[in-house]
VOGU-3710 file (C-alpha; in Angstrom, 3 decimals, decimal comma):
1> mtvstmtlsp> 14,193/14,294/12,205  12,261/17,181/12,178  8,816/17,175/11,532  8,761/18,885/8,268  10,925/15,898/7,038  9,058/13,128/8,577  6,755/10,603/5,881  3,128/10,522/7,430  0,841/8,462/5,555  -1,265/5,493/5,766
11> ttktvvglga> -0,038/2,206/4,412  -1,178/-1,233/4,262  0,164/-2,427/7,492  -1,895/-3,145/10,242  -0,923/-0,843/13,083  -2,397/-1,264/16,661  -4,024/1,656/17,830  -3,664/3,777/14,572  -7,424/4,524/14,574  -7,226/6,175/17,756
21> vaepdilrra> -3,897/8,328/17,411  -5,378/9,859/14,043  -9,026/10,431/15,657  -8,074/13,622/17,035  -6,307/14,728/14,187  -9,235/13,910/11,965  -11,596/15,830/14,303  -9,554/18,751/14,206  -9,343/18,888/10,636  -12,779/17,973/9,787
31> tspdyrwwla> -14,298/20,705/12,079  -12,262/23,763/11,559  -14,096/26,456/9,508  -11,654/26,053/6,657  -12,147/22,370/6,204  -13,586/22,649/2,697  -11,086/24,927/1,640  -8,156/22,919/2,723  -9,703/19,741/0,890  -10,143/21,577/-2,140
41> hvmpaaacsr> -6,482/22,798/-1,836  -5,236/19,256/-1,510  -7,479/17,538/-3,626  -4,856/17,327/-6,796  -2,612/15,807/-4,444  -5,143/13,665/-2,217  -4,708/10,387/-3,307  -0,745/10,663/-3,075  1,139/8,698/-0,161  3,882/10,940/-0,234
51> pvrlrveadw> 3,087/14,313/-1,619  5,843/17,147/-1,735  5,029/20,498/0,374  6,340/23,306/-0,954  6,345/26,937/-0,141  6,431/29,777/-2,833  8,049/33,131/-2,731  7,245/35,529/-5,688  10,194/38,016/-6,252  8,525/40,984/-8,364
61> gggeiervtd> 12,177/42,940/-8,265  13,190/45,620/-6,553  13,305/43,686/-3,487  9,559/43,052/-3,402  8,944/39,479/-2,155  5,493/38,109/-1,775  5,191/34,697/-0,007  2,260/33,677/-2,006  1,605/30,245/0,204  1,310/31,970/3,446
71> dmpdgllyva> -2,474/32,626/2,397  -3,183/29,220/1,602  -4,442/26,019/3,954  -1,170/25,358/6,249  0,532/27,761/4,444  1,861/24,931/2,104  1,217/23,906/-1,881  0,599/19,928/-1,901  1,894/18,110/-5,101  1,906/14,618/-5,998
81> cknrrasvcp> 5,176/12,509/-5,674  4,677/10,957/-8,921  6,439/8,291/-8,516  5,610/5,631/-11,026  6,665/2,506/-8,450  3,252/1,142/-7,239  4,880/-0,175/-4,196  5,901/3,673/-3,335  2,631/5,537/-4,480  -0,427/3,241/-5,714
91> acaetyradt> -2,271/6,101/-7,004  0,542/7,657/-8,492  1,668/4,871/-10,234  -1,922/4,364/-11,389  -2,047/7,759/-13,091  1,150/6,570/-14,477  -0,015/3,354/-16,211  -3,276/4,899/-17,517  -1,286/7,227/-19,539  1,304/4,635/-20,612
101> yqlvkaglvg> -1,714/2,723/-21,526  -3,246/5,526/-23,687  0,201/6,108/-25,159  0,778/2,397/-25,969  -2,923/2,048/-27,636  -2,564/5,313/-29,526  0,207/3,650/-31,147  -1,977/0,680/-32,296  -5,529/1,703/-33,007  -4,788/5,593/-33,526
111> gkgvpdtvte> -6,098/8,611/-31,687  -4,167/11,529/-29,742  -2,241/12,561/-33,186  -1,859/9,361/-34,781  -3,807/8,611/-38,143  -6,496/5,557/-37,533  -4,823/3,834/-40,476  -2,241/2,412/-38,060  -4,499/-0,455/-37,497  -3,375/-1,469/-41,208
121> hpcffvtlta> 0,311/-1,590/-40,341  2,131/-4,867/-39,784  2,727/-5,005/-35,400  4,646/-7,667/-33,425  4,670/-7,965/-29,865  8,024/-9,188/-29,255  9,723/-10,258/-25,745  13,519/-10,710/-25,686  15,007/-12,230/-22,582  18,417/-12,854/-20,658
131> pafgpvhsrv> 20,686/-15,406/-21,197  21,132/-18,310/-18,641  23,529/-17,636/-15,653  22,850/-21,262/-14,090  20,086/-23,286/-13,443  17,210/-21,878/-11,166  13,694/-23,296/-10,114  11,195/-22,315/-11,757  7,041/-22,726/-12,369  6,614/-24,656/-15,233
141> vsngqvnpcr> 2,684/-24,646/-16,015  1,295/-26,700/-19,325  -2,577/-27,002/-20,362  -3,352/-25,767/-16,777  -1,651/-27,877/-14,831  1,842/-27,353/-12,881  4,421/-29,475/-14,162  7,839/-30,716/-11,851  10,218/-27,940/-11,680  13,382/-29,648/-13,538
151> prryaplcpr> 12,373/-33,284/-13,571  15,703/-35,327/-14,588  16,137/-39,361/-14,367  19,468/-39,092/-13,751  20,394/-35,162/-13,128  24,150/-34,292/-13,013  25,618/-32,729/-10,265  26,898/-29,406/-10,164  30,929/-28,386/-9,461  29,871/-28,176/-5,982
161> grstgcrvrh> 28,273/-31,914/-6,052  24,653/-30,768/-5,865  21,894/-32,262/-7,988  20,775/-29,792/-10,779  17,257/-31,716/-10,672  13,931/-30,511/-9,028  10,828/-32,627/-8,904  8,971/-30,100/-6,918  5,826/-28,749/-8,289  6,211/-25,201/-7,057
171> geddscvgep> 3,405/-22,857/-6,219  2,705/-19,269/-7,698  3,836/-18,064/-4,436  6,734/-20,075/-3,681  9,768/-18,248/-2,573  11,886/-20,834/-4,520  10,857/-19,822/-7,649  13,785/-17,840/-9,524  16,358/-19,173/-6,828  19,395/-20,728/-8,122
181> icrdcydyda> 19,825/-24,374/-8,002  23,482/-23,581/-6,574  24,177/-20,278/-5,376  27,863/-21,110/-5,677  27,510/-21,792/-9,235  25,299/-18,888/-10,153  26,994/-16,159/-12,031  26,208/-13,628/-10,433  28,809/-11,069/-11,880  27,587/-12,066/-15,476
191> qavwnfhage> 24,222/-11,438/-14,468  24,772/-7,781/-12,693  26,865/-6,921/-15,978  23,906/-8,268/-18,255  21,506/-6,055/-16,059  23,823/-3,072/-16,518  24,104/-3,321/-20,203  20,535/-4,582/-21,449  19,573/-0,883/-22,534  22,584/-0,707/-24,616
201> lwrrttitln> 22,191/-4,188/-26,271  18,690/-3,441/-27,048  19,955/-0,032/-28,576  22,550/-2,025/-30,790  19,268/-4,910/-31,483  17,466/-1,737/-33,314  20,514/-0,608/-35,084  20,783/-3,907/-36,546  17,022/-4,382/-37,161  16,470/-1,049/-39,105
211> rylraaakdr> 19,645/-1,890/-40,992  18,425/-5,148/-42,417  15,085/-3,430/-42,972  16,355/-0,647/-44,925  18,181/-3,243/-47,037  15,170/-4,992/-47,904  13,395/-1,903/-48,493  16,011/-0,952/-50,870  16,240/-4,020/-52,695  12,389/-3,687/-53,150
221> gvqvrlsyak> 12,587/0,187/-54,170  10,483/1,565/-51,152  11,057/3,700/-47,925  9,899/1,973/-44,946  10,985/2,644/-40,643  10,290/1,330/-37,488  8,576/2,665/-34,631  8,191/0,706/-31,191  7,183/1,265/-27,570  9,113/-0,889/-24,768
231> vaeyqrrgvv> 9,004/-1,809/-21,137  11,346/-3,708/-18,959  10,344/-6,537/-16,692  11,818/-8,157/-13,921  11,769/-12,105/-13,943  11,543/-13,735/-10,766  15,496/-14,597/-10,674  16,622/-10,848/-10,639  17,076/-10,389/-14,547  15,376/-7,495/-16,524
241> hfhalirldg> 13,902/-8,544/-19,866  11,646/-6,543/-22,698  8,647/-6,950/-23,957  8,490/-4,366/-27,209  5,573/-3,230/-29,785  7,341/-2,984/-33,105  5,328/-1,090/-36,234  6,200/-0,805/-39,124  5,692/2,450/-40,963  5,878/3,835/-44,335
251> lnpadpdtiv> 8,383/6,918/-45,165  7,389/9,867/-46,903  10,413/11,903/-47,701  8,535/15,079/-48,437  7,121/14,832/-44,954  9,094/12,406/-42,732  7,267/13,627/-39,916  3,564/11,863/-40,951  2,780/8,529/-40,234  2,004/6,837/-43,556
261> tpdpsitpel> 0,986/3,217/-44,160  4,014/0,878/-45,610  4,499/-0,615/-48,741  3,201/-4,419/-48,909  6,192/-5,698/-50,334  7,431/-5,888/-46,794  5,348/-8,543/-45,495  4,935/-9,384/-42,293  6,376/-12,371/-42,424  9,656/-11,076/-43,443
271> lsslidtaat> 9,367/-8,094/-40,762  9,156/-11,231/-38,103  12,243/-13,250/-39,992  14,075/-9,900/-39,488  13,353/-9,470/-35,923  14,330/-12,736/-35,108  17,530/-12,189/-36,982  18,487/-9,139/-35,377  17,751/-10,649/-31,903  19,797/-13,551/-32,569
281> vtrfttaphp> 23,267/-12,068/-34,313  23,301/-8,842/-32,006  26,153/-9,205/-29,622  29,050/-6,962/-27,833  31,664/-7,067/-25,654  31,660/-4,744/-22,612  34,592/-2,606/-21,571  37,452/-4,201/-19,595  36,855/-4,875/-15,556  39,387/-5,938/-12,921
291> rqrtgwtltw> 37,743/-8,965/-12,577  37,284/-9,683/-15,954  40,162/-8,025/-18,256  38,551/-9,159/-21,803  34,902/-7,965/-20,915  32,021/-9,791/-21,023  30,106/-11,064/-24,471  26,506/-10,056/-24,145  23,811/-11,716/-26,106  19,983/-11,943/-25,911
301> grqrdirrvh> 18,710/-15,442/-24,282  17,739/-18,065/-26,418  13,943/-17,742/-24,984  12,131/-15,419/-27,314  8,574/-14,647/-28,709  7,686/-12,459/-31,354  3,779/-13,030/-32,145  1,579/-10,748/-34,495  -0,608/-8,158/-33,097  -4,238/-8,458/-34,254
311> lnatdqddhg> -6,882/-5,949/-33,924  -10,141/-7,752/-33,389  -11,205/-9,650/-30,177  -11,903/-12,852/-32,285  -8,420/-12,912/-33,006  -7,704/-13,880/-29,703  -7,706/-17,535/-30,191  -5,538/-21,059/-29,747  -2,775/-19,556/-32,160  -1,920/-16,878/-29,625
321> altttavaay> -2,688/-14,051/-31,529  -3,219/-10,725/-29,216  -5,654/-7,572/-29,057  -4,497/-4,286/-28,952  -6,160/-4,013/-25,269  -4,380/-6,863/-23,939  -1,409/-5,603/-25,171  -1,113/-2,040/-24,067  -2,618/-2,994/-20,537  0,089/-5,691/-20,140
331> lakyatkate> 2,647/-3,269/-21,342  1,227/-0,626/-18,845  1,016/-2,900/-16,085  5,099/-3,537/-15,740  5,533/0,249/-16,512  4,753/0,747/-12,720  7,126/-1,619/-11,223  10,481/-2,564/-10,204  12,600/-5,008/-8,394  9,295/-6,073/-6,659
341> eaghvsrrlt> 9,050/-9,193/-8,536  12,244/-10,138/-8,060  11,637/-9,675/-4,280  13,589/-6,548/-3,627  11,853/-3,246/-2,936  14,034/-0,604/-4,589  15,868/2,409/-2,654  19,382/3,594/-2,948  21,813/1,543/-1,123  24,513/2,786/0,869
351> qldanmhaer> 27,871/1,108/2,224  26,339/0,102/5,705  23,441/-1,704/3,440  26,156/-3,291/1,415  28,001/-4,543/4,454  24,519/-5,800/5,675  23,215/-7,672/3,075  26,953/-9,457/2,833  26,197/-10,942/5,961  22,593/-12,594/4,645
361> dthqsrqlvt> 23,190/-15,480/2,483  20,048/-15,132/0,078  19,931/-14,950/-3,926  18,816/-11,043/-3,433  21,447/-10,316/-1,482  23,928/-11,802/-3,426  22,765/-9,713/-6,247  23,088/-6,426/-4,218  26,326/-7,441/-3,014  27,553/-8,267/-6,494
371> cwrlgqrpfy> 26,413/-5,085/-8,007  28,111/-2,805/-5,138  31,252/-4,788/-5,658  31,571/-4,662/-9,111  31,152/-0,942/-9,092  33,765/-0,307/-6,385  36,834/1,352/-7,568  40,041/0,055/-7,597  42,439/1,082/-4,923  45,241/1,482/-7,392
381> ytstqqradw> 42,886/3,700/-9,708  44,519/7,001/-8,377  44,561/9,701/-11,331  41,855/12,018/-11,909  41,396/10,635/-15,126  41,318/6,864/-13,743  38,964/8,124/-10,969  36,549/10,341/-13,681  36,549/7,296/-16,039  35,368/4,926/-13,697
391> aegwgklqkw> 32,727/7,352/-12,338  31,277/7,305/-15,778  31,612/3,532/-16,007  31,751/0,516/-14,058  31,321/3,153/-11,021  27,488/3,449/-12,251  26,827/0,061/-10,627  26,936/1,179/-7,229  24,562/3,796/-7,891  21,909/1,157/-9,629
401> ahmlgfgghf> 22,618/-1,667/-6,997  19,574/-1,180/-5,849  17,855/-1,840/-9,151  20,185/-5,053/-9,477  22,148/-3,142/-12,013  19,740/-1,827/-14,490  19,764/1,678/-14,863  17,756/2,793/-17,771  14,220/3,433/-18,266  11,459/1,065/-17,452
411> stksrrystt> 8,899/2,439/-20,299  10,404/4,035/-23,662  9,458/4,322/-27,628  10,598/5,902/-30,379  9,940/9,708/-31,433  7,163/8,794/-34,030  5,269/5,804/-31,866  2,645/7,921/-30,736  2,078/10,891/-28,460  4,024/11,638/-25,249
421> ltaltavrka> 3,291/11,361/-21,544  4,059/15,370/-21,545  1,071/16,123/-23,980  -0,934/13,585/-22,234  -0,384/15,455/-18,648  -0,592/18,694/-20,081  -4,202/17,441/-21,170  -4,948/16,373/-17,785  -4,325/19,397/-16,176  -6,657/21,084/-18,697
431> fqrgehpeea> -9,272/19,458/-17,805  -8,801/19,957/-14,234  -8,766/23,709/-14,903  -12,025/23,344/-16,856  -10,384/24,313/-19,860  -10,982/22,906/-23,215  -7,449/21,054/-24,244  -7,246/22,879/-27,866  -8,131/25,948/-25,771  -5,627/25,863/-23,183
441> mpadadqdgd> -3,159/28,673/-23,293  0,595/28,292/-23,467  2,185/28,997/-19,942  3,910/32,381/-20,991  1,053/33,687/-22,578  0,320/37,162/-21,761  -3,033/38,358/-22,628  -2,649/41,956/-20,798  0,470/42,380/-22,833  1,853/43,997/-19,631
451> esavtlnwif> 4,687/41,466/-19,583  5,545/41,895/-15,766  8,561/39,921/-14,748  8,782/37,640/-11,777  10,743/34,950/-10,196  8,677/32,327/-8,454  11,068/30,319/-5,795  9,865/27,080/-4,658  11,406/26,073/-1,818  11,083/22,480/-0,351
461> dgigwltigd> 9,217/21,779/2,912  8,964/18,151/3,561  7,449/14,992/2,181  4,159/13,515/3,452  1,033/14,692/4,986  1,475/16,614/7,975  -0,696/14,312/10,305  -1,925/10,815/10,164  -5,348/12,709/10,111  -4,540/14,804/7,280
471> aalantaaak> -3,499/11,701/5,237  -6,656/9,730/5,978  -8,921/12,578/5,229  -7,491/13,587/1,722  -7,070/9,559/0,657  -10,466/8,986/1,684  -11,855/12,196/-0,429  -9,882/11,068/-3,271  -11,392/7,241/-3,034  -14,724/8,588/-3,061
481> arernrvare> -14,130/11,161/-6,083  -12,824/7,861/-7,833  -15,751/5,550/-7,058  -18,069/8,576/-8,349  -15,908/8,986/-11,430  -16,422/5,050/-11,892  -20,219/4,950/-11,507  -20,378/7,973/-14,071  -18,485/6,062/-16,581  -20,469/2,884/-16,131
491> ereesfnq> -23,431/5,056/-16,861  -22,742/6,763/-19,712  -21,233/3,254/-21,023  -24,812/1,819/-20,053  -26,384/4,736/-22,053  -24,598/4,284/-25,208  -25,018/0,404/-25,263  -28,839/0,865/-25,286
//
């Protein structure tokens, strides 16, 4: 491994002698004449654990090539990795979480291009789960007290002769939570297939719901539509489930892009009933698989939660009503997570990894191996068409085996729910440049009118900071900047409240 491809970044793991190793690098960088220039140069990516290092060449035509980054500190351009997973890069994940929070909240209370009248629209916080693939250990909390996991006076035996009861009161960090009562009876194949098709099941559910809504609106002579924001979350057993905010909007045929208040004839009670019915009746059968010639029939689980969202803090009462702030924060939190909740840190698997997991008899390993095995092309698929069809279908299970079969986006929304992450990023970049968002010019604007043509070549140099000392200095500077911003924000809030 060369220096250019090494990842040198601070971690939360305690390493003996790390300070002694980093100290020479810190002193060398901090005492250099261009230290302040270097710090200002890396500041946009200073908080990132694994920044991408780039070199930039400008081709002005006629064979004239300028190495733009040669005059920069280290001769490199540092760009934040922008990874949304908190386990990979906490700083970039926090930026993604904050953007998702603003996106979700704008669709609830208005702002960022969404009218304030959306507060009057019926809105529901919906949780849809997967069905059971076998009994698992769980932590049951009732009235603030932890109850036994699966109390059974006469617990039946599973086909392998193991008891299906459990009287243990599991702790919050108990590793048994999410584990099957009997791994040999647990349907790992069905779980992997369900995760793999969860996005398609959601798509078909929204189609069914919109069909029911259009029929109800037609009977009342009105026009309405649904907007939603959705995130996926892994349960401890390793299955994804969805949290969604579903909002009812009116529809103006003359201007379909505007968000208008829906007709009151579509009541919140009716919308809640339609959501529950759509989740109940939606089902489909997957394509045939060598291990299941008739395919698997997929449905939602019986556990679902449909609660109306209210806008006042006083609505957070014993009836379980939710506030917009609580909902937005909850959805944004899970937008930065992946399979960590299921006890597995995500990274792409190889055949060697699959072989290694096959030798382990754990719940996580069985899930990974099952996805890999179901995605393995049968040896008798020899034609070009068969290979192509497999690669575009079941073969993707190997690609997403590290995600326990789920290959969809963790955070999605309908087009008219609110603003976009791209728009939020553009505003943040304009603010960092000291520009007012409305005054930020398009990237292709040419004020001088000379219309010079230039081709920029972005050359990948590596991932991570060049030295541990650079990582420590950059991360420390970013932490101090965050602390200054936090203090300034608190002072502004205090001045407003006075």
